[in-house]
Every structure is written in C-alpha cells, then in structure tokens.
N, C-alpha and C positions, 0 to 999 in steps of 0.2 A: 421525195422531202417535204413539199408543201401538203400531202396529204397527212403524212404522219404529224406535222406540226398542227394540222386543224383538228386532228383528232385528239391530241393531247389538249390543244385549249378546249374541244368541246368537254371533254371528261373533267377539266377544271373547271368550267362552268356549271356543270351537272354538280359537281362535288360541293361547290359554293352555295347552288341553289339549295340543295337538300342539307346542308348545315344552317343556312337561314332559316330553313322552315322550321328545323328543330328547336331552333334558338327562339322562333316567334311562338311557339308551342309553350306557352308558362304554365298552362293547365293541363297536365299529362295524365294519363291513364294510373300509371306507376311510375315509379322515378326513370324506370329504364324504357318504358313503352310510351310514347306521345300519343300514337293511335293503332288502331289495327284494321287489317286489311285483309278480305276474303271474298270467295267467289263461291256463289251457289246456283247451280242451274244456269251457268251462264251469264250470271248477273254480279257484276262486281260492287262489293259494299264497304264502306268506310265507318269505323265506330270512332269517335273522336269526344273531347267535352269542349261546352261551351267555354270560350277564352273569357267572356266578360265577368271578371272577379267581382262584379256588384250584381250579377244576376241572382234573382229570387225565384224560388216556385210560386207560381199563381194559379188559379182557378180551382177545382175539386181536389186535386191533389196535395194542395196546400193546407187542406184541412187537418185537424188534429183529432178530431172527435166524431165518430158516428154511431147513432143509434144500434146497440148490442142487445138482443139479436137483430139484424142477420149480419150485423159488420163488427164481431169480436176477434181480439187477438188470437191469432192462431200460434200452437206451439211450433219450435224449431223444426220440429219432426214431423212430415205430412203423414207418414204410413211407417211401420217398422220395417227396416232394412232399405230405406229410400232416403239415400245421401241428400241433404241440404247445400245449397252452393252459395257463394255470392258472386258478385259482377265480375271480378277476374276470372273466376274457374267458368263463369257463363262464355264468356268473350274466349277462352281456351277452347271450351267447348266447340265454338262456331269453326275456330280454326282448323282444331284437331279430328273433330267429327263430322261436322254439318257440311263442311267443304269438302271432304273427302267420299261422302255418301253414306257414311255408316252411323250417321247421327241426325235427329231432328230436334228443333228447338219449337216447342210447341206454347202458342198464345191461347190459354183455356178459355177466355173470357168471352161472352155472348159479342155478338156483331156491334152493338152501338159502343161499346170500349174500342173494340179493335179498331174499328174504322177511324176511331179519332187520333190514333197513333199507336204504333209497336216497336218492337225490338227489331232492329235489322237483321235479315236473314231468318226470321220465325216464319212460322206456317200458323193457319188459323184453324183450330178444330175445338169448337165451342165444348164446354164441359158436360153439356147436356145431351151432347151425341153418345157419350161413354156411360153417362149415367142412364139412359134410355128417356129422358124427359124429352127429347126431340119426337119421340114417337115415330122414329123413321128407322127401320131395320136396315134400309139399304145404306144409310148415312153412316151407320155403325160398320158394316161391312167396307164401305169405302175407306173408313179412317182407319182400320185395322189393315187394310191393304197398304196404304201408305206408310204404316209402320212396320211393314215387312210379316205381319200375321195372316196365316192362311187356314184355311179350314182343314182340318186332317187331326191325327192323333195329337193328345194335349201332352207336349214335353216343354221343356224349359230349353235355356239356351246350352246348357251343357248336355242335353240329350237324355236327360233323366225324367222318369215319370213325374208329371207335377199334378198338384192338386190345387185349385183356388180356395183362398180362404175367407173368412170374413172378418170383421174389424177387429175380433178378439182373438183372431189368429187360429181358428178353429175351421177344419175342411168342411167345404160345401159342396163336394162332389168335384167331379171332371167336367171340362168343356170342351167344344169339338175345336180347338184350335191349336195350331203348331206354333210354338213360339221359337223355334232352333234357329230361325233368321230374323228375329225381332230386332229392329235398329234400338240403339241408345235413344232414351228420348228425355228432353228437360222441359220440364212443364212450369209456366208460371201466370198470375192473373194480374191484380191490381196493387197487392202488396200484404202486409202482414195480418191486415183486416178483411182480407179477401178470401172467401171459400171455393172459389170456383176451381181453382187448380186442385187444391187438397181432394175435392169431391170427384175430379177426374181420376186423380191417382187413387183414391178408394175404388173406384170403379173398375180400373186396370188390375188392382190386385184381385179382386173378386173374380176376375174372368181368367187369373192365372198369368198376368203379365209377370216376368222376371223383375224382382225390387232392384236387384243388382243391376239392371240394365234402365232404371228410373232414377230422375234427378230432380230437385224441387228448389227455383229460384223465391225463397219466400219474401224477398226484398219488393219483388215485382216492378210494376211501372212506375209507382211512387219512390221508392228508393233510385231506381233507375234515373227518373228527372230530377231527383235531389241531388244526383251526384253531376247533373248536367251532360248526361250521355246522349248519343246520337239517337234519334227517332225517326221512324219512315212512316209516312203516313201512305197507306195502302192504296192502290188504283180500285177503282169501282170493280167487282166482279172477282179480284184475288181472295 
C-alpha cells in the first residue's frame, strides 16, 4: 500500500514540475510548443527561446546594411523546385527527419562563421566543398557519402534517369552519381543576405541532386538569433 501511495505522490510531483516549467515558459516557440527536444547520433538536443523579453540582438547579426555585392538580398527561392522553409518547419525537420536518420540539417557557411555558433542538430559542410572552391575532390566525395550519394548510375530518388541542369534549367549531361538513397537535406547560412547556402544548393542541383529532397532556410542565423532560439557552440574538430 505504501509503495502505491509513494508512486502516486511521485507522479503528482512530476506533473506539478512539468506544469510549473510550462507556466514559466512565457516565450514559447509556438502557442502549443514551448520547446523542442530531439536526439541525433545519441546526443540529446533542446531548442527553446530566450526568456528575457528585453533581450536584444547584438554584434554582427544586428546590422541592417552590408555592401552589395557580395552581401545582396536573395530571392525567396534558392533554385527552382527547392522549397523555402521557416523556423517551425526547420524544427519539424529536425524531429521528423534528422532524428530518424533520413535527413540532414546542413550549415553551409565557412568555418569562421560556423565556429561562432550554429543551429543545434546541424552538421557542417562548407558551400565551397560543393562548388569545388575547396579544390579537394576527396572532401566532395566524403560530403556526398554523408548525404547518401554513391558512385553509380545517375538516378534520382524515384529511380528514373536524371540529368543535371544548369541555372537556366538546361540539361548539362549525366554525372556518375546514384541519388536513389539520397537523404533529404535542409541548408542554411547567415541570412537573407548570405549566398553561401544558395551557392551550395545550385552546385548540388548541377550534379543532379533531386530538388524535391532539398530545402532552404532563407532566414539563416540572423533570423534564428532574432527570434532568440537556441544556439550550439561546436566543439573544436566537429
């Protein structure tokens, strides 16, 4: 009897604690979602928002104006067929795709930006790897392997013959990659004025990556920080 009572008391205290935390979360992600929790490769992550309602954006991401070019405002669509998403969709992608191992969130910025902070659950693949600017064929091969792309007949996710296209939609020939097991990927960089993730997307389209398996978070780190969402500082070497 005592064990039953103790169990009931324990459940009651847990319920009170959960309700108390929910009540303390004044700044939620959405009205129904105070925070998001997920696990990637055995590591647990929590995304929430800064609770200080007087918090303000500081540093480089507080700037409203940068010299254009190169820091020009980018269109909503990074490439034809690649859907653009917001913060809620990105968090759902982490929960529904990344946590289950069928998707990857890619921080496409150069290392100097990535090391200062990234979105929890992301992996770092600089856009230069995809565009060839890194001048390291091995890096491209390793990156594509992470994305589930292997050498072989060029097919897309539906198993149909697929030709890579240029920025105008014109076929540019076949490439020796098999995209039948390619993961769904979501790419981001510094914000609407940053061209690093769009350039990565364009490069992937050219080699035949299925546009239906790519997503673009145009808001990037600037919008993510503006909303007070969680940031992870990567450990050296990650």
